[in-house]
C-alpha positions in Angstrom: 45.4 68.1 133.9 43.5 71.0 135.5 40.1 69.3 134.9 41.3 66.0 136.5 42.6 67.9 139.5 39.2 69.7 139.9 37.4 66.3 139.7 39.7 64.8 142.4 39.2 67.8 144.7 35.5 67.6 144.1 35.5 64.0 145.3 37.3 65.1 148.5 35.2 68.2 149.3 31.9 66.4 149.8 29.2 68.0 151.9 29.9 66.0 155.1 33.7 66.7 154.8 33.1 70.4 154.3 30.6 70.7 157.2 32.9 68.7 159.6 36.0 70.7 158.6 34.1 74.0 159.1 32.9 73.0 162.6 36.4 71.8 163.5 38.0 75.1 162.4 35.3 77.1 164.3 35.8 75.1 167.5 39.6 75.3 167.2 39.5 79.1 166.7 37.2 79.5 169.7 39.5 77.5 171.8 42.7 79.2 170.6 41.3 82.7 171.0 39.4 82.0 174.2 41.0 85.0 176.1 39.6 87.4 173.4 36.2 85.8 173.3 35.6 85.9 177.1 37.3 88.0 179.7 36.0 85.8 182.6 38.5 83.7 184.6 37.5 80.1 184.2 38.4 79.4 187.9 36.9 82.5 189.4 34.3 81.7 192.1 31.1 83.8 192.3 28.9 82.5 195.1 26.3 85.1 194.5 25.6 83.6 191.0 25.4 79.9 191.7 23.5 77.6 189.3 22.3 80.5 187.2 20.6 79.9 183.8 21.8 81.2 180.5 22.1 85.0 180.2 24.0 87.7 178.4 26.7 87.6 181.1 26.8 83.8 181.2 25.9 82.3 177.8 25.6 78.7 179.2 24.9 79.6 182.9 27.1 79.0 185.9 28.0 75.9 187.9 27.7 75.1 191.6 30.4 77.6 192.6 29.3 80.4 190.2 32.0 79.7 187.5 31.0 80.5 183.9 30.4 77.3 182.0 31.0 78.8 178.6 34.4 80.0 179.7 35.3 76.7 181.3 34.4 74.9 178.1 36.6 77.1 176.0 39.6 76.8 178.4 38.8 73.1 179.0 39.2 72.6 175.2 42.7 73.7 175.5 43.5 71.2 178.2 41.7 68.4 176.4 43.3 69.0 173.0 46.8 69.6 174.3 46.6 66.5 176.4 45.4 64.4 173.5 48.2 65.8 171.3 50.6 64.8 174.1 49.3 61.2 174.0 49.7 61.1 170.2 53.2 62.6 170.3 54.3 59.9 172.9 53.0 57.2 170.6 54.7 58.8 167.6 58.2 59.1 169.3 58.1 55.4 170.4 55.8 53.7 168.0 57.0 54.8 164.6 60.7 54.0 165.1 59.7 50.7 166.6 57.5 49.7 163.7 60.1 50.9 161.1 63.0 49.0 162.7 60.9 45.9 163.3 59.6 45.7 159.7 62.9 46.6 158.1 65.2 44.2 159.9 62.8 41.3 160.7 64.2 38.2 162.4 64.7 38.2 166.2 64.4 42.0 166.4 61.0 41.9 164.8 59.9 38.9 167.0 60.9 40.5 170.3 59.4 43.9 169.5 56.1 42.5 168.2 55.7 40.1 171.1 56.0 43.1 173.5 53.4 44.9 171.5 51.1 41.8 171.5 51.3 41.7 175.3 50.3 45.4 175.6 47.5 45.0 173.0 46.1 42.0 174.8 44.9 44.3 177.7 42.0 46.7 177.2 43.5 50.1 176.6 41.7 52.0 179.3 42.2 49.2 181.9 45.9 49.3 181.2 46.0 53.1 181.5 44.1 52.8 184.8 46.8 50.4 186.1 49.6 52.8 185.1 47.8 55.8 186.8 47.1 53.7 189.9 50.8 52.8 190.1 52.3 56.3 189.4 49.5 58.5 190.9 46.6 60.6 189.7 47.2 63.6 187.5 47.0 64.8 183.9 50.7 64.2 183.3 50.5 60.5 184.4 47.2 60.0 182.4 48.8 61.4 179.3 51.9 59.2 179.7 49.9 56.1 180.4 47.6 56.5 177.4 50.7 57.4 175.2 52.3 54.1 176.2 49.1 52.2 175.5 48.8 53.7 172.0 52.3 52.7 171.0 51.7 49.1 170.0 48.8 50.0 167.6 50.9 52.6 165.8 54.0 50.3 165.8 52.0 47.5 164.2 50.6 49.8 161.5 54.0 51.2 160.7 55.5 47.7 160.6 52.9 46.5 158.1 53.6 49.5 155.9 57.3 48.9 156.1 56.8 45.2 155.0 55.0 46.4 151.9 57.4 49.2 151.0 60.7 47.5 151.6 60.2 45.0 148.7 59.6 47.7 146.1 61.9 48.6 143.3 63.0 52.0 144.6 64.4 50.3 147.8 66.4 47.9 145.7 67.7 50.9 143.7 68.7 52.6 147.0 70.6 49.4 148.0 72.5 49.3 144.7 73.5 53.0 145.0 75.0 52.2 148.5 72.6 54.1 150.8 72.9 53.2 154.5 70.1 51.5 156.3 69.2 54.6 158.2 68.9 56.7 155.0 66.8 54.0 153.3 64.4 53.7 156.3 63.9 57.4 157.1 64.6 59.2 153.8 63.3 56.6 151.2 60.6 54.4 152.8 59.2 56.5 155.7 57.9 59.4 153.4 55.8 56.8 151.5 54.3 55.5 154.7 53.6 58.9 156.1 50.1 59.6 154.5 48.6 56.5 156.0 50.3 57.1 159.4 48.9 60.7 159.4 45.4 59.4 158.9 45.8 57.0 161.8 47.3 59.7 164.0 44.3 61.9 163.4 42.0 59.1 164.4 44.1 58.5 167.5 43.6 62.1 168.4 39.9 61.6 168.6 40.3 58.4 170.6 42.7 60.2 173.0 40.2 62.9 173.7 37.6 60.3 174.6 39.9 58.3 176.7 41.3 61.3 178.6 37.7 62.5 179.2 36.9 59.1 180.6 39.9 59.2 182.9 39.1 62.7 184.1 35.4 61.7 184.6 36.7 58.9 186.9 39.0 61.3 188.8 42.2 59.9 187.4 43.1 62.7 185.0 42.7 66.4 185.4 42.4 67.5 189.1 40.4 70.5 190.3 40.2 73.4 189.7 41.6 72.9 186.2 38.9 73.0 183.6 38.6 70.0 181.3 35.7 68.5 179.3 35.7 65.2 181.0 36.1 66.6 184.5 33.2 69.0 183.8 31.0 66.1 183.0 31.8 64.5 186.3 31.4 67.6 188.5 28.1 68.6 186.9 26.4 65.3 186.5 24.7 65.6 189.9 22.7 68.6 188.5 21.5 66.8 185.4 17.9 67.0 186.4 17.9 70.6 187.9 20.4 72.3 185.5 20.7 69.9 182.5 22.6 72.4 180.3 25.4 72.5 182.8 26.0 68.8 182.5 25.1 68.3 178.8 27.1 71.1 177.2 30.6 69.6 177.7 29.3 66.2 176.6 27.9 67.8 173.4 31.2 69.5 172.6 33.1 66.2 173.0 30.7 64.4 170.7 30.6 67.1 168.1 34.4 67.5 168.0 35.2 63.7 167.8 32.4 63.0 165.3 33.5 65.9 163.0 37.1 64.7 163.3 36.2 61.2 162.3 34.1 62.3 159.4 36.9 64.6 158.1 39.5 61.8 158.5 37.2 59.4 156.7 37.0 61.8 153.8 40.8 62.2 153.7 41.3 58.4 153.8 38.8 58.0 151.0 40.5 60.6 148.9 44.0 59.2 149.4 42.8 55.6 148.8 41.7 55.1 145.1 39.9 51.8 146.0 37.5 53.7 148.3 36.6 56.5 146.0 33.0 56.6 144.7 32.3 55.1 141.4 30.6 57.3 138.8 26.9 56.9 138.2 25.5 54.5 135.6 24.5 57.5 133.4 28.1 58.8 133.4 29.4 55.3 132.6 27.0 55.0 129.6 28.1 58.4 128.3 31.7 57.4 128.6 31.1 54.1 126.8 29.3 56.0 124.0 32.1 58.5 123.6 34.6 55.6 123.4 32.5 53.8 120.8 32.2 57.0 118.6 35.9 57.8 119.0 
């Protein structure tokens, strides 16, 4: 039993997964403990140190108003990650119950809810978010709300498909025979079995939300100055790409590294949780196993 567990863990802790997880933990710790890492105010202006290069006082230099870029990246990570979590939470609160109810009851309820989801999905996600923000006004709160609503149909459809698979299994029939209520069957019996796949999807959605929010802030529809945010930093520093490239490139690199590491880690989790995606043993190992079976 112990050997089989070690082998399964070994399949999960591959080199890419370990590297990506280490980078994610490092970035998250830097973002969480930003006040202890740097004592500089991210919004403090210093007109005597405008567009300075990297130094001991300013690890990544300063921007056009003398603000420390390294500090703004750390505090901007807080804004970006918390906003992305807000998007995911909105999709969870609306999307998961919608998918569970739609898949469980079927019929007219399923048809109405899924047609609404189809209408929302038919529009490009960012375009629909732009329409919401244009209607309700610019700002981080409206951007988070808009993207959260846009993400609802994708999560609802995934949850519905999992419900359709699970509700026909034997343990659900047993729950019916015992006399469990529909609410207890949905949320206490079926939902826990759908949760692993949903968690993988939510982690992927977190990466997509970071990118979408950065895009909206880059276009001036999300975070408003002087709040630091990775996407907004790209927009305000792009004019200095030729003269001070590090100022413009550094927030973009952080976005890329965080999202790529998140996707690699999630892919490892999904591969570990899905037996059909696990790597097959090498031919040498297969031959040895066949020989052992023959000798046994």
